[in-house]
C-alpha positions in Angstrom: 0.2 0.4 0.0 2.9 2.6 0.7 4.5 1.7 -2.5 1.4 2.1 -4.2 1.3 5.6 -2.7 4.4 6.4 -3.3 4.2 5.8 -6.7 0.9 7.7 -7.3 2.4 11.2 -5.2 5.1 10.3 -7.5 3.3 10.8 -10.8 1.0 13.1 -9.6 1.2 16.5 -11.6 1.3 19.3 -9.3 1.4 21.8 -11.5 -2.1 21.2 -12.4 -3.1 22.4 -9.0 -2.0 26.0 -10.0 -4.4 28.6 -9.9 -2.7 30.8 -12.6 -2.9 30.3 -16.1 0.4 30.2 -17.9 0.3 33.3 -18.8 -0.4 34.9 -15.3 -3.6 36.6 -14.1 -4.6 40.0 -15.0 -7.9 42.2 -13.8 -9.0 41.1 -17.3 -8.6 37.2 -16.5 -10.0 37.6 -12.9 -13.0 39.4 -14.3 -13.4 36.7 -17.0 -13.1 33.7 -14.8 -15.4 35.3 -12.0 -18.1 36.7 -14.8 -18.0 32.8 -16.0 -18.1 31.3 -12.9 -21.4 33.5 -12.0 -23.1 31.8 -15.3 -22.2 28.6 -14.0 -23.7 29.2 -10.8 -27.1 30.2 -12.4 -27.6 27.6 -14.4 -26.6 25.4 -11.6 -29.9 26.3 -9.6 -32.2 24.7 -11.7 -30.1 21.5 -12.4 -29.6 21.0 -8.9 -33.0 21.1 -7.6 -34.1 19.3 -10.7 -31.7 16.5 -9.8 -32.9 16.3 -6.0 -36.4 16.0 -7.2 -35.8 13.2 -9.3 -33.6 11.5 -6.5 -36.7 12.0 -4.1 -34.9 14.5 -1.7 -35.3 18.1 -0.6 -33.7 20.8 -2.9 -31.2 21.9 -0.6 -29.9 18.2 -0.8 -28.7 18.7 -4.1 -27.6 22.4 -3.9 -25.6 21.3 -1.1 -23.7 18.7 -3.4 -23.7 21.1 -6.1 -21.9 23.4 -3.3 -19.6 21.4 -1.9 -18.4 19.0 -4.6 -18.1 21.5 -7.1 -15.7 23.6 -4.8 -13.5 20.6 -3.7 -13.3 19.3 -7.3 -12.4 23.0 -8.3 -9.6 23.1 -5.7 -7.8 19.4 -6.3 -9.6 18.1 -9.3 -7.5 16.8 -12.2 -8.6 19.6 -15.1 -8.9 23.1 -14.2 -12.2 24.5 -15.9 -14.3 21.4 -15.4 -17.6 22.1 -13.1 -19.0 19.4 -11.1 -22.1 18.8 -8.9 -25.3 16.9 -8.3 -26.0 15.1 -11.8 -29.1 13.2 -13.5 -26.8 10.2 -14.5 -26.6 9.4 -9.8 -29.8 10.9 -9.1 -31.6 8.5 -11.5 -29.8 5.5 -9.6 -30.4 7.0 -6.0 -34.1 7.1 -6.1 -34.5 3.4 -5.5 -32.4 3.5 -2.2 -34.2 6.8 -1.0 -37.6 5.2 -1.8 -36.8 1.9 0.0 -34.7 3.0 2.9 -34.6 6.8 3.2 -32.1 9.5 3.0 -29.8 8.8 5.8 -29.1 5.5 3.6 -28.5 7.7 1.0 -25.6 10.3 2.4 -24.1 6.7 4.0 -23.8 5.5 0.2 -22.6 8.7 -1.1 -19.5 8.6 1.8 -18.9 5.0 0.9 -19.0 5.8 -2.9 -16.6 8.7 -2.0 -14.1 6.1 -0.9 -14.2 3.8 -3.4 -13.3 6.5 -5.7 -10.3 7.6 -3.3 -9.2 4.1 -3.5 -9.6 4.0 -7.4 -7.7 7.0 -7.7 -4.9 5.9 -5.7 -4.5 2.8 -7.4 -4.1 4.8 -10.4 -7.6 3.5 -12.4 -8.1 6.2 -13.9 -6.0 5.5 -16.9 -7.9 2.7 -18.1 -10.2 5.7 -19.4 -7.6 5.6 -22.4 -9.3 2.1 -23.2 -12.4 3.9 -24.5 -12.2 4.6 -28.3 -13.0 7.7 -30.3 -16.6 6.4 -31.6 -17.6 5.9 -28.0 -16.8 9.2 -27.1 -18.5 10.7 -29.8 -21.6 8.6 -29.0 -21.2 9.8 -25.5 -21.4 13.3 -26.1 -24.3 13.0 -28.9 -26.3 11.1 -26.1 -25.5 13.5 -23.2 -26.5 16.2 -25.6 -29.5 14.7 -26.2 -30.1 14.2 -22.4 -29.6 17.1 -21.5 -32.2 18.4 -24.4 -34.5 16.0 -22.6 -34.4 17.0 -19.2 -35.4 20.9 -20.4 -38.5 19.6 -21.7 -39.9 19.4 -17.9 -39.7 23.5 -18.0 -42.3 23.5 -20.4 -44.6 22.0 -17.9 -47.4 24.0 -15.5 -45.4 24.5 -12.6 -47.0 22.1 -9.5 -48.8 19.5 -12.1 -45.6 17.4 -12.0 -46.1 14.3 -9.4 -43.7 12.2 -7.5 -43.9 8.9 -9.1 -41.5 6.8 -6.7 -38.9 6.9 -9.3 -38.5 10.9 -9.4 -41.0 13.2 -11.0 -43.2 12.9 -14.0 -46.4 13.6 -15.7 -47.5 17.1 -15.5 -49.5 19.2 -17.7 -47.9 20.6 -20.7 -48.2 24.7 -21.3 -50.3 25.6 -23.8 -51.5 28.9 -25.9 -49.9 32.2 -24.6 -48.0 30.8 -21.9 -46.1 28.3 -24.1 -46.0 31.1 -27.3 -44.2 33.1 -24.6 -42.1 30.7 -23.1 -40.8 29.6 -26.4 -40.5 33.2 -27.8 -38.0 33.8 -24.3 -36.0 30.8 -25.0 -35.5 31.9 -28.5 -34.5 35.3 -27.7 -32.3 34.0 -25.2 -30.4 31.7 -27.7 -30.2 34.9 -30.0 -28.6 36.7 -27.6 -26.0 34.1 -26.6 -25.1 33.9 -30.4 -25.1 37.6 -31.0 -23.1 38.9 -27.8 -19.7 37.7 -28.9 -19.9 39.0 -32.2 -20.0 42.6 -30.3 -18.7 42.4 -27.2 -16.4 39.9 -25.0 -16.8 41.6 -22.1 -19.5 39.8 -20.4 -20.0 36.0 -21.0 -22.9 35.2 -23.4 -24.8 33.0 -21.3 -24.9 35.5 -18.7 -26.0 38.4 -20.9 -28.8 36.3 -22.4 -29.8 35.4 -18.6 -29.6 39.1 -17.6 -31.3 40.8 -20.7 -34.1 38.4 -20.4 -34.5 38.5 -16.7 -34.5 42.1 -17.0 -37.3 42.4 -19.5 -39.4 39.5 -17.7 -39.1 41.4 -14.2 -39.4 44.8 -15.8 -42.6 44.1 -17.6 -44.0 41.7 -15.3 -44.3 38.9 -17.3 -46.3 35.7 -16.1 -43.7 33.0 -16.5 -42.4 30.0 -14.9 -39.7 31.3 -12.8 -36.8 29.7 -10.6 -39.1 30.1 -7.5 -41.5 27.8 -9.0 -39.3 25.2 -8.6 -38.8 25.2 -4.9 -37.3 27.6 -2.7 -33.6 27.9 -2.3 -33.1 29.4 0.9 -31.5 27.7 3.4 -28.4 28.0 5.8 -24.8 26.6 5.4 -24.5 22.9 5.1 -23.1 21.6 8.7 -21.7 18.4 9.7 -24.1 15.4 9.8 -23.5 12.1 10.7 -25.7 9.5 8.4 -27.9 8.4 10.7 -27.8 4.6 10.0 -26.9 1.6 11.9 -23.2 0.3 12.2 -24.1 -3.0 11.1 -23.1 -5.4 8.3 -26.5 -5.5 7.0 -26.7 -1.8 6.3 -23.2 -2.4 4.6 -24.9 -5.0 2.5 -27.6 -2.6 1.8 -25.4 0.6 0.4 -22.7 -1.2 -1.4 -24.1 -2.0 -4.4 -25.3 1.1 -4.7 -22.4 3.0 -4.1 -20.1 0.5 -6.4 -22.7 1.9 -9.1 -22.9 5.5 -8.3 -19.0 5.4 -8.0 -18.6 4.0 -11.3 -20.8 6.2 -13.0 -19.4 9.5 -11.7 -15.6 8.2 -12.4 -16.7 7.3 -16.2 -18.9 10.7 -16.4 -16.3 12.8 -15.0 -13.3 11.2 -16.9 -14.7 11.3 -20.0 -15.8 15.0 -19.5 -12.2 15.5 -18.3 -10.9 14.7 -21.5 -13.6 16.4 -23.5 -12.5 19.3 -21.6 -9.2 18.7 -22.1 -9.6 18.7 -25.9 -11.2 22.1 -25.7 -8.4 23.4 -23.8 -5.3 21.5 -24.8 -4.8 20.0 -21.9 -4.2 16.4 -20.9 -3.6 13.8 -18.1 -4.9 14.1 -14.7 -7.2 11.3 -14.4 -6.2 9.7 -11.2 -5.9 13.1 -9.8 -9.6 13.5 -10.9 -10.8 10.4 -9.2 -8.9 11.5 -5.8 -10.8 14.8 -6.1 -14.1 13.2 -7.1 -14.0 10.9 -3.8 -12.9 13.2 -1.4 -15.8 15.5 -2.5 -18.4 12.6 -2.2 -16.7 11.9 1.0 -17.2 15.0 2.4 -20.6 16.0 0.9 -22.2 12.5 2.6 -21.0 14.1 5.7 -23.0 17.1 5.2 -26.4 16.3 4.1 -25.6 16.3 0.1 -26.5 13.7 -2.5 -23.4 13.5 -4.1 -22.3 14.3 -7.3 -19.6 14.3 -10.3 -18.5 16.2 -13.4 -20.9 18.0 -15.1 -20.6 17.9 -18.9 -23.2 20.8 -19.3 -22.2 23.1 -16.9 -18.2 22.4 -18.0 -19.4 23.5 -21.4 -20.6 26.9 -20.1 -17.8 27.5 -18.2 -15.3 26.8 -21.0 -17.3 28.7 -23.8 -17.7 31.7 -21.3 -13.8 31.7 -21.1 -13.1 29.9 -17.8 -9.7 28.1 -17.7 -8.7 28.0 -14.4 -9.7 26.8 -10.9 -11.1 30.4 -10.2 -14.0 29.9 -12.2 -15.2 26.8 -10.8 -14.7 27.7 -6.7 -16.3 31.3 -8.0 -19.3 29.0 -9.4 -19.5 27.3 -6.2 -19.5 30.2 -3.7 -22.1 32.0 -6.0 -24.4 29.2 -5.4 -23.7 29.4 -1.3 -24.3 33.3 -1.7 -27.7 32.2 -3.5 -28.7 30.0 -1.0 -27.7 32.1 1.9 -28.6 35.8 0.8 -29.5 35.8 -2.9 -32.4 33.5 -2.9 -35.2 36.4 -3.5 -33.5 37.8 -6.2 -32.3 34.2 -8.1 -36.0 32.9 -7.5 -37.0 35.6 -10.1 -35.0 34.4 -12.5 -37.2 33.1 -15.6 -36.7 29.3 -16.5 -36.8 30.2 -20.1 -33.3 31.9 -20.0 -31.8 29.1 -18.2 -33.3 26.8 -20.6 -31.9 28.9 -23.9 -28.6 28.5 -22.0 -28.9 24.8 -21.8 -30.0 24.4 -25.5 -27.1 26.5 -26.6 -25.2 24.0 -24.8 -27.0 21.1 -26.6 -25.8 22.6 -29.9 -22.4 23.4 -28.8 -22.0 19.6 -27.3 -23.4 17.4 -29.9 -20.8 16.3 -32.3 -22.5 17.5 -35.5 -19.8 16.0 -37.5 -20.2 12.8 -36.4 -23.4 12.6 -38.7 -21.3 13.6 -42.0 -18.8 11.1 -40.9 -20.9 8.1 -40.4 -20.4 7.2 -44.0 -17.0 7.7 -44.1 -15.7 5.6 -41.4 -15.7 1.9 -40.8 -19.2 0.6 -40.6 -18.5 -1.0 -37.1 -17.5 2.6 -35.9 -20.8 4.3 -37.1 -22.8 1.3 -35.6 -20.8 2.0 -31.9 -21.4 5.8 -32.2 -25.1 5.2 -32.7 -25.3 2.5 -30.1 -23.6 4.4 -27.6 -25.9 7.6 -28.4 -29.0 5.5 -27.8 -28.0 3.4 -24.8 -26.8 6.5 -23.2 -30.6 8.1 -23.7 -32.1 5.0 -22.8 -30.5 3.7 -20.3 -27.2 5.5 -18.5 -24.2 6.9 -19.4 -22.2 4.2 -17.4 -23.8 1.1 -19.3 -23.5 2.8 -22.7 -19.8 3.6 -22.5 -19.5 -0.3 -21.0 -21.5 -1.5 -23.9 -19.5 0.5 -26.3 -16.0 -0.5 -25.0 -17.1 -4.3 -25.1 -18.5 -3.9 -28.8 -15.5 -2.1 -30.1 -13.0 -4.5 -28.4 -15.0 -7.5 -30.1 -14.9 -5.8 -33.3 -11.3 -5.2 -32.8 -10.1 -8.9 -31.7 -12.3 -10.7 -34.7 -10.4 -8.2 -37.1 -7.7 -9.2 -35.8 -8.5 -12.9 -35.6 -9.1 -12.9 -39.6 -5.7 -11.4 -40.2 -3.8 -14.5 -39.9 -2.1 -16.5 -42.5 1.2 -17.8 -43.9 3.6 -18.3 -46.2 5.5 -21.5 -46.6 9.2 -22.2 -48.1 11.7 -24.7 -47.9 14.2 -23.7 -44.9 17.7 -22.6 -46.3 19.2 -23.5 -42.7 17.9 -27.2 -42.6 17.8 -29.1 -45.4 14.6 -30.9 -46.0 12.7 -28.6 -43.7 10.0 -27.0 -44.5 9.0 -23.0 -43.0 5.9 -21.7 -42.0 6.0 -17.8 -41.9 3.2 -16.7 -39.8 1.7 -13.2 -40.1 -0.7 -11.5 -38.0 -1.0 -12.0 -33.9 -1.7 -15.6 -32.2 -4.2 -15.1 -29.7 -7.6 -16.4 -28.7 -9.3 -15.0 -31.7 -7.1 -16.5 -34.3 -5.8 -19.6 -32.5 -8.6 -22.2 -34.5 -7.1 -19.9 -38.0 -3.6 -20.6 -37.0 -4.5 -24.7 -36.8 -5.9 -24.4 -40.2 -2.9 -23.0 -41.7 -0.8 -26.5 -41.1 -1.1 -29.7 -43.0 0.3 -32.2 -40.6 -0.1 -35.4 -42.8 1.9 -34.1 -46.0 4.6 -31.7 -44.1 8.1 -33.3 -43.9 9.6 -34.7 -41.1 10.9 -31.3 -39.7 8.4 -28.0 -39.8 9.6 -24.6 -38.7 7.0 -21.9 -38.0 8.5 -18.7 -38.2 7.2 -15.8 -35.5 9.3 -12.7 -37.3 5.9 -11.3 -38.6 3.8 -12.5 -35.9 3.3 -12.4 -32.0 2.6 -14.9 -29.3 0.0 -12.9 -27.2 -2.3 -15.1 -24.8 -2.6 -18.7 -23.0 -5.1 -19.6 -25.9 -2.2 -18.9 -28.4 0.2 -21.1 -26.1 -2.4 -23.8 -26.2 -2.7 -23.6 -30.2 1.1 -24.2 -29.9 1.1 -26.9 -28.2 -1.5 -28.8 -29.9 0.0 -28.3 -32.9 3.1 -29.4 -31.7 1.3 -32.6 -30.2 -0.1 -33.1 -33.6 3.4 -33.6 -35.4 4.7 -35.4 -32.6 1.8 -37.9 -32.6 2.7 -38.1 -36.6 6.4 -38.8 -35.7 7.9 -35.3 -36.4 9.5 -32.2 -35.3 7.7 -28.8 -35.0 10.3 -26.1 -34.4 9.9 -22.3 -33.5 11.8 -19.5 -34.7 12.3 -16.0 -34.7 10.4 -15.2 -31.3 10.5 -11.7 -30.0 11.7 -11.3 -26.5 8.2 -10.9 -25.0 7.1 -14.2 -26.9 10.1 -15.7 -25.9 9.4 -15.1 -22.2 5.9 -15.8 -22.5 6.5 -19.3 -23.9 9.5 -20.2 -21.4 7.6 -19.2 -18.6 4.8 -21.9 -19.4 7.5 -24.1 -19.8 7.3 -24.7 -23.4 11.1 -23.9 -24.8 13.4 -27.1 -24.7 16.1 -24.5 -25.0 15.8 -21.4 -23.0 18.1 -18.9 -25.5 16.7 -16.0 -26.9 16.9 -15.2 -30.5 19.3 -12.4 -31.6 17.3 -9.2 -31.5 18.1 -8.5 -34.9 17.4 -12.2 -36.2 21.2 -12.0 -37.4 21.2 -15.6 -36.0 18.1 -17.5 -35.4 17.3 -20.1 -32.5 15.0 -23.0 -33.6 13.3 -24.0 -30.5 11.7 -27.5 -30.1 8.5 -27.4 -28.3 7.5 -29.4 -24.9 4.1 -30.9 -25.0 1.8 -32.1 -22.7 2.2 -28.8 -20.7 -1.0 -27.4 -20.4 -3.1 -30.3 -20.3 -5.1 -30.3 -23.2 -8.9 -29.2 -22.3 
């Protein structure tokens, strides 16, 4: 354990904890960061309240989570510019736990979830996010954009008509007539302002300008439209230390562990994929294990302060980056502004029309969706196009974690199948041993190609000595070892010898460890002097 912690500390990029950008801070940069944080905080309010409703908890539970998770991850997270808070992907898992066991079990689960994420970070499991192929990333981005869009549809319903279904809030009466037309007009106006503002000035972030102008119009003219206050009151005090009131028994652990594992996995997957996306936009890389630690610390603390936990939020992260936020100051400012809204600014924030915030999120959807993926579907391999569509659909229909796992599995199977079809052999007579036949193997030998490997040989008609040349191949796994031993056994049964030539050093180590090589001697790395290895059979014991 000490060695693991030492390696983690050694590999931790402490420069990622800097507050200042590479070009230093200025008054202009500080203004951009603070205004970007204010914009994010305004967009966080309805999202946190809505996700609290989905999870079946009080709105302040969601708001406290948005503040605590956002603040801690902004301070020590793996990517400056990322925004974290209460998310819908986690809320849909929490609702069953809250409905069956109550909110105190949720707090205990969030604490355990955080500890699991810290463990994942210490073990540096975050690096496995690199195994996610680009088609899966495209499907993730597109699916999440659609989810963000669909989440805004609840704002087009008459306030107070949505009911608790036991799995979040649902139902409700759609706006119609003049209220609907007014809502649509305000949303469209917000989007237009966001689109026009950067072409006029960059002094104020475009989303903040859209929210400010539309809020001023609605409040000034007294327009009767749904506002933040119609969702719920956001007024409250400082989050206080709260030990989860659950019995410290094995039964409690059995209840919360499955939920904690699922929540930890979903939280890390969404956070690490968002980290990669923000990294692409800002030109920064790395920080995966650091982000796991930050998410874990944030959730552990949140669980002890009455919050519902959270993870990275792609929508708010996109708002921050597009508004100019590039440092930790923007994320910290967003969390502080959110706390100020709860403590002293609730009366003002509750007057903001939901239409303005919906307009901001619609622009986020437009900016998040990978529109180029629609044009490249006919240009990329058919399997990659299928993965893009599959991950998008599963993200919308199920959740992000399931979608990413499905996408990675399908991509891995497709890769294995393509490599399995590549194995083939060319034959020639040996120049070093007269009368011997040489099979030159091309393509990797692994579980997918082992059957194809066996079909390459003609045991009955081959001469007494057969040499298998692996100069253009690699022996990868146990299935490959089994295939070599099985083929050697066939030649042995026919009174013939099978020898291996031009094994790379990694292949030699694998075969020697298994006990297959009769002679323990490496090939020359440049194959100027080749060693022919006799194969020992009966090592793996057949089936």
